[in-house]
C-alpha positions as CSV (number, residue, x, y, z in Angstrom):
1,M,0.1,-0.2,0.0
2,K,1.5,3.5,-1.1
3,P,1.1,5.9,1.4
4,D,-1.0,8.5,0.5
5,L,-2.0,10.8,3.6
6,L,-0.2,13.1,5.7
7,L,-0.7,13.5,9.2
8,A,-0.7,16.7,11.3
9,H,-0.7,17.5,15.0
10,D,-1.4,20.6,16.3
11,L,-0.8,21.4,20.2
12,G,-2.6,24.3,21.2
13,T,-3.4,25.8,24.8
14,S,-6.5,23.9,25.5
15,G,-5.8,20.6,23.2
16,N,-4.3,18.5,20.3
17,K,-5.8,18.7,16.8
18,A,-5.2,15.7,15.1
19,T,-5.9,16.0,11.1
20,L,-5.7,14.2,8.0
21,F,-4.7,15.7,4.8
22,D,-4.6,13.9,1.1
23,S,-2.0,15.2,-2.0
24,E,-4.7,17.4,-3.2
25,G,-5.4,19.5,-0.1
26,K,-8.9,17.6,1.1
27,L,-9.3,17.7,4.7
28,V,-9.9,13.7,5.4
29,K,-10.9,14.0,9.0
30,S,-9.9,15.9,11.8
31,Q,-9.8,14.9,15.6
32,T,-9.6,17.0,18.5
33,Q,-8.6,16.2,22.0
34,S,-8.8,17.9,25.3
35,Y,-5.6,17.9,27.9
36,D,-6.8,16.2,30.7
37,H,-5.9,18.9,33.7
38,G,-5.9,22.0,31.7
39,T,-3.5,25.0,32.1
40,H,-2.7,25.9,35.9
41,Y,-2.6,30.0,36.5
42,H,-1.8,30.9,39.7
43,N,0.3,33.4,41.6
44,G,-0.4,35.9,39.2
45,S,1.7,35.3,36.0
46,W,2.5,31.8,36.7
47,A,0.8,29.4,33.9
48,D,1.5,25.6,33.4
49,Q,0.8,22.3,32.0
50,Q,1.5,18.8,32.4
51,P,3.6,17.6,29.6
52,G,2.2,14.1,29.8
53,D,-1.6,15.6,28.9
54,W,-0.2,16.5,25.4
55,W,1.1,13.0,24.9
56,R,-2.3,11.7,26.1
57,A,-4.1,13.5,23.7
58,V,-1.5,13.0,20.3
59,C,-2.1,9.3,21.6
60,L,-6.0,9.3,22.0
61,S,-6.1,11.8,18.7
62,T,-4.3,9.7,16.8
63,Q,-5.9,6.5,17.5
64,K,-9.7,7.7,16.9
65,L,-8.0,9.4,13.5
66,L,-6.9,6.3,12.5
67,E,-10.3,4.4,13.1
68,G,-11.4,3.2,9.6
69,I,-8.0,3.8,8.1
70,A,-5.0,2.0,7.4
71,P,-1.9,3.3,9.7
72,K,0.1,2.3,6.6
73,R,-1.4,5.4,4.0
74,I,0.4,7.7,6.5
75,A,3.3,9.2,4.4
76,C,4.9,11.3,7.2
77,V,4.1,12.8,10.5
78,S,4.2,16.5,11.3
79,L,3.5,18.6,14.4
80,S,2.7,22.4,15.1
81,G,3.1,23.4,18.8
82,Q,2.6,26.1,21.6
83,M,6.2,28.2,21.6
84,M,8.4,29.6,24.0
85,G,7.5,27.3,26.6
86,C,10.6,25.2,29.0
87,T,10.0,21.8,29.5
88,P,12.8,20.5,31.2
89,L,14.2,16.8,30.5
90,D,16.5,14.6,32.5
91,K,19.5,12.4,30.8
92,N,16.7,9.6,30.5
93,G,13.8,11.8,28.8
94,N,11.8,12.1,31.6
95,V,9.9,15.4,32.7
96,L,11.6,17.4,35.7
97,Y,9.2,19.8,36.1
98,D,5.7,21.2,34.7
99,S,6.1,22.8,31.7
100,M,5.8,26.7,31.9
101,I,3.7,27.8,28.7
102,Y,4.1,30.9,26.1
103,C,2.4,33.0,28.3
104,D,4.0,32.1,31.8
105,Q,6.0,35.2,33.4
106,R,7.3,34.3,36.7
107,S,10.9,34.7,35.2
108,E,10.3,38.5,35.7
109,K,13.4,38.6,38.1
110,Q,15.8,36.7,36.0
111,A,15.3,39.0,32.7
112,Q,15.7,42.2,34.8
113,S,19.1,40.5,36.2
114,L,20.1,39.4,32.4
115,A,19.5,42.6,31.2
116,T,22.3,43.8,33.2
117,K,24.9,42.1,31.6
118,I,23.7,42.5,28.1
119,D,22.3,45.4,26.9
120,P,18.5,44.9,25.3
121,E,18.9,46.9,22.4
122,R,21.9,44.2,21.1
123,F,20.0,41.5,22.6
124,Y,16.7,42.5,20.4
125,R,19.4,42.7,17.3
126,I,20.6,39.4,17.9
127,V,17.4,37.3,18.7
128,G,14.7,39.2,17.1
129,H,12.9,39.4,20.4
130,R,12.7,41.3,24.0
131,L,14.5,40.3,26.6
132,A,11.4,39.2,28.5
133,S,10.1,36.7,30.7
134,V,7.8,35.0,28.4
135,Y,10.6,33.0,26.7
136,A,12.1,29.5,27.2
137,L,15.8,31.7,28.0
138,T,14.8,33.0,31.5
139,K,12.5,30.3,32.5
140,I,15.6,27.7,32.5
141,M,17.2,30.4,34.5
142,W,14.7,30.6,36.8
143,L,14.6,26.5,37.5
144,R,18.2,27.1,37.7
145,D,17.7,29.9,40.3
146,E,14.8,28.5,42.3
147,H,15.2,24.8,41.8
148,P,19.2,24.3,42.0
149,K,18.9,20.5,42.8
150,L,16.6,20.1,39.8
151,F,18.1,22.3,37.4
152,R,21.6,19.9,37.8
153,Q,19.3,16.7,36.5
154,M,18.3,18.8,34.0
155,K,19.8,17.3,29.9
156,Y,17.5,19.7,27.7
157,S,14.9,22.4,27.7
158,L,12.3,21.4,24.7
159,A,9.3,22.8,23.0
160,A,5.7,21.1,23.3
161,K,6.5,19.6,19.8
162,D,10.1,18.6,20.3
163,Y,8.4,16.6,23.3
164,I,6.2,15.1,21.4
165,N,8.7,14.2,18.8
166,Y,10.7,12.8,21.3
167,R,8.0,10.7,22.6
168,L,7.4,9.4,18.9
169,T,10.9,9.0,18.0
170,G,13.2,8.6,20.8
171,K,15.4,11.4,19.3
172,I,15.7,15.4,20.4
173,A,15.9,18.2,18.2
174,T,14.4,21.6,17.3
175,D,13.7,23.8,14.2
176,Y,14.7,26.9,13.4
177,S,11.0,28.2,14.2
178,D,10.8,26.9,17.8
179,A,14.4,27.7,18.2
180,S,13.9,31.4,18.2
181,G,11.0,31.1,20.5
182,M,13.9,29.9,23.4
183,N,15.3,33.8,23.0
184,A,18.6,32.5,22.2
185,F,19.1,31.8,18.8
186,D,20.7,34.2,16.4
187,I,18.4,34.3,13.4
188,S,21.5,35.9,11.2
189,T,23.6,33.1,11.5
190,F,20.6,30.5,12.4
191,E,22.7,29.4,15.3
192,W,22.6,29.6,19.2
193,S,24.2,32.8,20.8
194,G,27.2,32.4,22.5
195,E,27.0,35.8,23.4
196,I,23.8,35.6,25.0
197,L,23.7,32.0,26.7
198,N,27.4,33.5,28.3
199,A,25.4,36.7,29.7
200,A,22.9,34.2,30.7
201,E,25.5,32.0,32.1
202,L,23.7,28.6,30.6
203,D,25.6,26.0,28.9
204,R,24.8,25.4,25.4
205,S,24.3,21.9,26.2
206,L,20.9,22.7,27.3
207,F,19.8,23.7,24.3
208,P,18.9,20.5,21.5
209,D,20.3,21.1,17.9
210,A,18.6,23.3,15.6
211,R,17.7,22.5,12.0
212,I,15.0,23.0,9.0
213,S,11.6,22.2,9.7
214,T,11.5,19.9,6.7
215,D,14.0,17.8,8.0
216,I,12.9,13.9,9.1
217,L,14.2,13.8,12.4
218,G,13.2,9.6,12.5
219,E,10.7,7.0,12.6
220,I,8.0,6.2,14.7
221,T,9.3,3.6,17.2
222,T,7.8,0.1,18.6
223,E,6.5,1.8,21.2
224,A,5.0,5.0,20.1
225,A,3.3,2.9,17.5
226,Q,1.7,0.6,20.4
227,A,0.6,4.1,21.7
228,T,-0.7,5.6,19.2
229,G,-1.8,3.1,16.6
230,L,0.9,4.2,13.9
231,A,2.7,2.0,11.8
232,A,6.2,1.4,13.6
233,G,8.8,3.3,11.2
234,T,6.4,6.1,9.6
235,P,8.8,9.4,8.7
236,V,8.3,12.1,11.6
237,A,9.4,15.7,10.0
238,L,10.8,17.9,12.5
239,G,8.1,20.5,12.3
240,G,7.3,23.8,13.8
241,G,6.4,26.3,16.2
242,D,2.5,27.4,15.7
243,G,3.1,30.9,14.8
244,S,5.6,29.9,11.9
245,C,3.1,26.8,10.7
246,A,0.1,29.0,11.3
247,G,1.9,31.7,8.4
248,V,2.8,28.5,6.2
249,G,-1.0,27.4,6.9
250,V,-2.5,30.7,5.5
251,G,-0.1,31.4,2.4
252,S,2.4,33.6,4.3
253,I,5.0,31.8,2.7
254,S,6.8,34.5,0.6
255,P,7.4,39.0,1.3
256,G,4.1,40.6,1.2
257,V,1.5,38.8,2.5
258,A,0.0,39.4,6.0
259,Y,-2.2,37.9,8.2
260,N,-4.0,38.0,11.4
261,Y,-4.5,34.6,13.8
262,L,-7.5,34.8,16.0
263,G,-7.3,31.8,19.1
264,S,-6.5,32.0,22.3
265,S,-3.7,34.9,21.8
266,S,-3.5,36.5,18.8
267,W,-0.8,37.9,16.5
268,I,-0.3,39.8,13.3
269,G,2.1,38.0,10.7
270,L,4.2,39.0,7.8
271,T,6.6,37.1,5.9
272,T,9.8,38.7,5.0
273,E,13.3,38.3,4.0
274,K,15.9,40.1,6.3
275,P,14.5,40.8,10.2
276,L,11.9,43.4,10.8
277,L,12.9,45.5,13.9
278,D,11.1,48.2,15.5
279,P,13.0,51.0,17.0
280,K,11.0,50.2,20.1
281,M,11.2,46.6,20.2
282,R,7.6,46.4,20.5
283,T,7.2,43.3,17.7
284,M,9.2,40.2,17.2
285,T,11.2,38.2,14.2
286,W,10.9,34.6,14.0
287,A,12.8,32.0,12.0
288,H,10.4,31.3,9.4
289,C,9.3,27.3,8.6
290,V,10.3,28.3,5.1
291,P,13.9,27.6,4.7
292,G,15.7,30.9,4.7
293,L,12.9,33.0,5.4
294,L,11.5,35.3,8.6
295,H,8.4,35.2,10.2
296,A,7.3,38.8,11.9
297,T,5.0,38.9,14.2
298,G,3.1,41.0,16.8
299,S,1.3,39.1,19.6
300,V,-1.0,39.8,22.0
301,Q,-1.8,37.6,25.2
302,T,-5.3,37.2,25.9
303,A,-7.4,37.6,22.4
304,G,-9.6,34.4,22.5
305,S,-8.9,34.5,25.9
306,S,-10.4,37.5,27.1
307,Y,-13.5,36.9,24.7
308,A,-14.2,33.2,26.2
309,W,-13.6,35.1,30.3
310,L,-16.4,37.3,28.8
311,K,-18.2,34.5,28.2
312,N,-17.4,32.8,31.3
313,T,-18.0,35.4,33.7
314,I,-20.2,38.0,32.2
315,C,-22.3,36.1,30.1
316,L,-23.7,33.3,32.0
317,S,-27.1,34.2,31.1
318,E,-26.1,34.5,27.1
319,T,-24.5,31.2,27.3
320,E,-27.4,29.6,29.0
321,E,-30.0,31.0,26.7
322,A,-28.4,30.0,23.6
323,E,-27.7,26.6,25.0
324,K,-31.4,26.2,25.0
325,K,-31.7,27.6,21.6
326,G,-29.1,25.1,20.6
327,L,-26.9,28.1,19.2
328,D,-23.7,28.4,19.1
329,V,-22.7,30.8,22.4
330,Y,-20.0,32.9,20.9
331,E,-22.4,33.6,17.7
332,F,-25.3,34.2,20.1
333,I,-23.1,36.7,22.1
334,N,-22.2,38.5,18.7
335,S,-25.8,38.9,18.0
336,K,-26.1,40.9,21.0
337,I,-22.7,43.0,20.4
338,Q,-24.3,44.0,17.2
339,T,-26.9,45.9,18.6
340,A,-24.7,48.3,20.8
341,P,-23.1,51.6,18.8
342,V,-19.3,51.6,17.4
343,G,-17.0,52.5,20.1
344,A,-19.1,51.2,22.5
345,N,-20.8,54.4,24.1
346,G,-17.5,55.5,25.0
347,V,-16.2,52.3,26.9
348,L,-13.1,50.6,27.1
349,F,-11.4,47.6,27.6
350,L,-8.0,47.3,28.1
351,P,-7.4,43.3,27.2
352,Y,-4.4,43.0,29.5
353,M,-5.5,40.0,31.1
354,L,-2.1,37.9,32.1
355,G,0.1,40.8,31.6
356,E,0.9,41.8,27.3
357,R,3.4,40.8,24.8
358,S,3.1,43.3,21.6
359,P,3.0,46.7,22.1
360,R,3.3,47.0,25.7
361,W,5.5,44.2,27.3
362,N,4.4,44.4,30.3
363,P,4.0,41.5,32.6
364,Y,1.9,43.5,35.2
365,A,-0.6,44.7,33.0
366,R,-4.4,43.4,33.3
367,G,-7.5,44.3,32.3
368,A,-9.6,47.2,33.1
369,F,-13.2,48.3,32.0
370,I,-13.2,52.5,31.6
371,G,-15.4,54.8,31.0
372,M,-18.6,53.0,31.9
373,N,-21.5,55.2,33.4
374,L,-25.3,54.8,35.1
375,A,-26.4,54.2,31.0
376,T,-24.1,51.9,30.1
377,S,-26.0,48.7,29.1
378,R,-24.5,45.1,28.7
379,E,-24.4,45.3,24.8
380,D,-21.7,48.0,25.7
381,L,-19.9,46.0,27.8
382,L,-19.3,42.9,25.2
383,R,-19.1,44.9,22.4
384,S,-16.1,47.1,24.4
385,V,-14.4,43.7,24.8
386,L,-14.1,42.8,21.3
387,E,-12.8,46.3,20.8
388,G,-10.4,46.3,23.0
389,I,-8.7,43.1,21.6
390,T,-9.0,44.3,18.0
391,M,-7.5,48.0,19.2
392,N,-4.8,46.4,20.6
393,L,-3.7,44.5,17.4
394,G,-4.5,47.3,15.7
395,L,-1.7,48.9,16.9
396,I,0.7,46.2,15.8
397,V,-0.9,46.8,12.3
398,R,0.0,50.4,12.4
399,I,4.1,49.4,13.9
400,F,4.4,47.0,10.7
401,R,3.1,49.9,8.3
402,E,6.0,52.3,9.5
403,Q,8.0,49.5,7.6
404,V,6.3,47.4,5.0
405,R,3.4,47.7,2.9
406,F,0.1,45.5,3.0
407,D,-3.1,45.9,1.0
408,D,-4.9,43.5,2.5
409,M,-5.5,41.2,6.0
410,L,-6.0,37.3,5.9
411,V,-7.4,35.8,8.6
412,I,-7.7,32.3,10.5
413,G,-8.7,30.9,13.9
414,G,-11.5,30.4,15.6
415,G,-12.2,33.7,16.8
416,A,-12.7,34.8,12.6
417,K,-15.8,33.1,12.5
418,G,-17.9,35.8,13.7
419,A,-19.0,38.7,11.3
420,V,-18.9,41.3,13.7
421,W,-15.7,40.8,14.7
422,R,-14.1,41.0,10.9
423,Q,-15.8,44.3,10.2
424,M,-14.1,45.4,13.4
425,M,-11.1,44.2,12.2
426,A,-11.4,46.2,8.7
427,D,-12.5,49.0,10.3
428,I,-9.4,49.6,12.9
429,Y,-7.3,47.6,10.7
430,E,-8.2,49.9,7.5
431,C,-8.1,47.4,4.9
432,P,-10.0,44.5,3.4
433,I,-10.1,41.3,5.6
434,K,-9.9,38.2,3.7
435,K,-11.3,35.1,5.7
436,L,-10.2,31.5,4.5
437,N,-12.0,28.5,3.7
438,V,-10.0,27.1,6.5
439,L,-10.0,28.5,9.6
440,E,-8.8,26.0,13.1
441,E,-7.2,23.6,10.5
442,A,-4.5,26.7,9.0
443,T,-2.0,25.8,11.9
444,S,-2.2,21.5,11.0
445,M,-2.3,22.7,7.3
446,G,0.9,24.3,7.7
447,A,2.3,21.1,9.6
448,A,1.2,18.9,7.2
449,I,2.9,20.7,4.0
450,I,6.2,20.7,6.1
451,G,5.4,16.7,6.4
452,G,4.5,16.9,2.5
453,V,7.9,18.7,1.7
454,A,10.0,16.7,4.0
455,C,8.8,13.3,2.6
456,G,8.9,14.2,-1.1
457,M,5.0,14.2,-1.4
458,F,5.6,17.7,-2.5
459,D,8.2,19.8,-4.2
460,D,7.9,22.8,-1.7
461,F,5.5,25.0,0.1
462,S,3.4,26.4,-3.1
463,A,1.6,23.5,-2.2
464,I,-0.6,25.2,0.1
465,D,-2.2,26.8,-2.9
466,R,-4.3,23.3,-3.1
467,F,-5.1,23.9,0.3
468,I,-6.3,27.2,1.0
469,A,-9.0,29.9,-0.9
470,V,-10.5,33.1,0.0
471,D,-14.5,32.9,0.5
472,D,-15.0,36.0,2.4
473,V,-13.8,39.2,2.3
474,V,-15.0,42.2,4.4
475,Y,-14.4,45.9,3.5
476,P,-14.0,48.8,5.8
477,N,-16.7,51.0,6.7
478,K,-15.6,54.8,6.6
479,E,-17.8,56.4,9.0
480,N,-16.7,53.5,11.7
481,Q,-13.3,53.9,10.5
482,R,-13.4,57.7,11.4
483,I,-14.9,56.6,14.8
484,Y,-12.1,54.4,15.4
485,E,-9.4,56.9,14.4
486,K,-10.6,58.8,17.4
487,L,-11.0,56.2,19.9
488,L,-7.5,54.6,19.0
489,P,-5.7,57.1,20.5
490,I,-7.5,58.0,23.8
491,F,-7.3,53.5,23.9
492,D,-3.6,54.0,23.8
493,Q,-3.1,56.5,26.4
494,S,-5.6,54.8,28.7
495,Y,-3.0,52.2,29.0
496,F,0.0,54.5,29.9
497,S,-2.2,56.4,32.6
498,L,-2.5,53.1,34.1
499,V,1.2,51.5,34.2
500,D,2.0,52.9,37.7
501,I,-1.3,51.5,39.0
502,Y,-0.4,48.0,37.7
503,E,2.9,47.8,39.4
504,K,1.2,49.0,42.7
505,L,-1.4,46.2,42.4
506,A,1.6,43.7,41.7
507,D,3.5,45.4,44.7
508,F,-0.3,44.8,46.9
509,L,-0.9,41.2,46.0
510,S,2.9,40.0,46.0
511,N,2.7,41.3,49.6
512,D,-0.8,40.4,50.4
């Protein structure tokens, strides 16, 4: 039997999505498996997950996906995964500590200490990222400082997809995109930066060898075959980080294509040939999954997560009513949002529910409603949440436009389903918003393309053109644009007005 299918896994924040694609880009089958324990948010800025949950989700989703499918049909397995996390392993491959995921910011002290040993602007020019506590580098330093006995047992720090690759093949490596998410990787030389590692006082051996995403890492072991249902010997591509895989899956495989991913977190992404460095260090540049290219992004911490918070706290009655009527709860909330005017009658929502990355880079920032009065309606509050998320993303769009031009924006991710949200994006980003035919599988498609190139099914990354098409375009409303042009500077200033308050609240909570 000739292998004719590609298996892609997307290790997200809440679960793993396993998908099967054929060589023509058809989605054959998809299976999502949530994590047993989810994310543990605690101590104000800590967020961790159990790597064993990832493995169980991969095994279960693969088993269910292969029901009725001969394992020998799988030509290649390829993974996309959440980036910037720190999963420490000992010499035997055992997990020493729960994974500190991308939004964990417990290592702020280590980030501040490192900034005294290497100039932050120099650091940014080397790696394309700010010196910040959301990256694996300072999380490893935190383990060294806070758990020295554990640290002495540590052999490697791995990203999420690299840990699963290890469980599948018994081999350890990372790709360039996830390497750049560790924040010690030189994006000009595509090598680990000795200058940064020396400043951090960390040994190079803690960081896995980095290679291009389309390298074949190894094959499914006998043990992994028994756990997943895959055929032993099936090739496994190195794969990539979810941000760069999304860039592939949305078709941003050459310079000039801009896109917006709307998930638990959200980012604006661009493909470039050279690092796109912001003088104020507000945006990031990663290594792309496409060899030789780079992936510039501005990422917000809690986009869909803020919307989920809205649903789970303020919108309990809407959730109950939607369930009774058999409606999608988010679409039902969207219908309420549409009844509020653009600008939410002057109510602003600052979507900093877990600190913020672009453009704030402030681990102490927190969410806030501003501008409420006795006439403020429930619908105003609901609308302000989506507008706040989108205006923060709109600031990132404007930062990129200072250096590059793009005429429209592709959108993917679960949040892109809502027409009301896409209209906000068009009005705030001031460009047409193009929704792709595949939203939630775009990251998986990127991983599948990587696997297809790795095993020789595809000649190159242009195969993504078989997978995607634009199925809806939303254009800016000029009147709405005028309103947001006035509101956006007020939104921006609101953050700066509260910076001192954020720090005082952090002090209060740490001493409580």
